[in-house]
C-alpha positions in Angstrom: 5.0 26.6 35.2 7.8 28.3 33.4 9.8 26.2 30.9 13.2 27.4 29.7 13.5 26.1 26.1 16.9 27.7 25.6 18.6 24.7 27.2 20.0 22.3 24.6 18.3 19.3 26.2 14.9 21.0 26.0 15.4 21.9 22.4 16.5 18.3 21.6 13.4 17.0 23.3 11.1 19.3 21.4 12.8 18.4 18.1 12.5 14.7 18.8 8.8 15.0 19.8 7.9 17.1 16.8 9.8 15.3 14.0 10.2 11.8 15.2 7.2 11.3 17.4 4.6 12.2 14.8 5.4 10.5 11.5 3.8 11.8 8.3 3.0 8.2 7.3 2.1 5.8 10.0 2.6 2.6 8.0 4.8 0.4 10.1 4.8 -2.3 7.4 7.1 -0.1 5.2 10.5 -1.0 4.0 11.6 2.6 4.6 14.5 2.3 2.3 12.0 2.3 -0.6 10.4 5.6 0.6 6.7 6.3 0.2 4.5 8.1 -2.3 1.0 9.3 -2.6 -1.6 8.1 -5.1 -4.6 10.2 -5.9 -7.8 8.2 -5.9 -10.6 8.8 -8.4 -12.5 10.8 -5.8 -9.4 13.0 -5.3 -8.4 11.7 -1.9 -4.7 10.8 -1.3 -3.6 7.3 -0.4 -0.2 6.9 1.3 1.7 4.1 -0.5 4.6 1.8 0.5 6.3 -0.3 -2.1 7.0 -4.0 -2.6 9.7 -4.2 -5.3 12.0 -7.1 -4.5 10.9 -10.7 -4.8 11.2 -11.1 -1.0 9.0 -8.0 -0.5 6.4 -9.2 -2.9 6.3 -12.7 -1.4 5.9 -11.3 2.1 3.4 -8.6 1.1 1.2 -7.9 4.1 1.6 -11.4 5.6 2.1 -11.3 9.4 1.0 -7.6 9.7 -1.5 -6.8 12.4 -4.3 -4.5 11.2 -3.3 -1.7 13.6 0.0 -1.4 11.8 -1.5 -0.1 8.6 -3.9 2.8 8.6 -7.0 2.9 6.5 -5.5 5.6 4.2 -2.4 3.5 3.5 -1.7 0.7 1.0 1.0 -1.6 -0.3 1.9 -1.2 -4.0 3.5 -4.1 -5.8 5.8 -3.0 -8.6 6.2 -5.3 -11.6 6.6 -2.8 -14.5 5.5 -5.4 -17.1 2.0 -6.7 -18.0 1.5 -10.3 -17.1 -1.1 -12.6 -15.5 -1.2 -12.0 -11.7 -3.0 -13.9 -9.0 -2.7 -13.0 -5.3 -3.4 -15.1 -2.2 -3.8 -14.4 1.5 -1.6 -16.7 3.7 -0.8 -15.4 7.2 -2.9 -12.3 6.8 -4.9 -10.8 9.7 -7.4 -8.5 8.0 -9.5 -8.5 4.8 -8.2 -6.6 1.8 -9.3 -4.9 -1.4 -6.9 -6.0 -4.1 -6.6 -3.7 -7.1 -4.9 -4.8 -10.4 -3.6 -1.9 -12.5 -2.1 -1.6 -16.0 1.0 0.4 -16.9 -1.1 3.6 -17.2 -2.6 3.0 -13.7 -6.0 2.1 -15.0 -7.9 -0.4 -12.9 -8.1 -3.7 -14.9 -9.2 -5.9 -12.0 -10.7 -5.4 -8.5 -11.4 -7.9 -5.8 -13.2 -6.5 -2.7 -13.1 -7.8 0.8 -10.8 -10.7 0.1 -10.9 -12.8 3.2 -7.8 -13.0 5.5 -6.3 -16.4 6.5 -4.2 -16.5 9.6 -2.2 -19.6 8.7 -0.6 -21.5 5.8 -2.5 -24.8 6.2 -4.5 -26.2 4.7 -3.3 -24.6 1.5 -6.6 -25.3 -0.2 -8.4 -23.1 2.3 -6.2 -20.0 1.6 -8.3 -17.3 -0.3 -7.0 -16.6 -3.8 -8.0 -13.9 -6.2 -8.8 -14.3 -9.8 -6.1 -13.9 -12.4 -5.7 -10.5 -14.0 -3.5 -9.3 -16.8 -1.9 -6.3 -15.1 1.4 -4.4 -14.4 0.9 -3.5 -10.7 -1.2 -4.5 -7.7 -2.4 -2.3 -4.9 -3.6 -3.7 -1.5 -5.8 -1.7 0.7 -7.9 -2.4 3.8 -11.3 -3.9 2.8 -13.8 -1.2 2.1 -11.3 1.3 0.9 -11.9 0.8 -2.8 -15.5 1.9 -2.3 -14.5 4.8 -0.1 -12.1 6.1 -2.8 -14.6 5.3 -5.7 -12.1 2.8 -7.2 -13.8 0.7 -9.9 -12.7 -1.3 -12.9 -11.9 1.3 -15.6 -11.1 4.1 -13.2 -7.6 5.7 -13.1 -5.3 6.3 -10.2 -2.7 9.0 -10.4 0.7 9.6 -8.7 1.1 12.9 -6.9 4.8 12.6 -7.9 5.8 9.9 -10.2 8.1 7.3 -8.5 11.5 7.2 -10.2 11.6 3.4 -10.3 8.4 2.9 -12.2 8.4 2.4 -15.9 6.5 5.2 -17.5 3.8 4.0 -19.9 4.5 4.6 -23.6 2.4 7.2 -25.5 0.6 5.9 -28.5 
């Protein structure tokens, strides 16, 4: 079969297939206006990150998201930029998570693995809740990813390119 790619309609089809049909980041939970970034895990592997910055984005988090909409190499990064006590809970979630609490320098200060999902909002007493950690940011990954990436309390995560909206830690 001979295909003539000189026709504008064929070129447009090829362009759409190549550039729109195969996204670099598959995370469908993204607020694409925030963009994405890459974190480098302690074992050197990249993690594709989406951001929760506004209060609405933080409140929603991964609630309502089906597990197939977030790949195992993706995560949601909650931006706070100030150190304070943080506790997370799991209402309307459909898959278990590893929840990583980070300080301003991206050091892991708390880690809860395989936090159980909870598909509803009632009874409230049954919704899984993490411990409270004094942290600046929180990262949510599929359960099991913290071990895969060698993330432990005390380990450091690094940005491939520092996001412009994050406060940079102060040097001593």
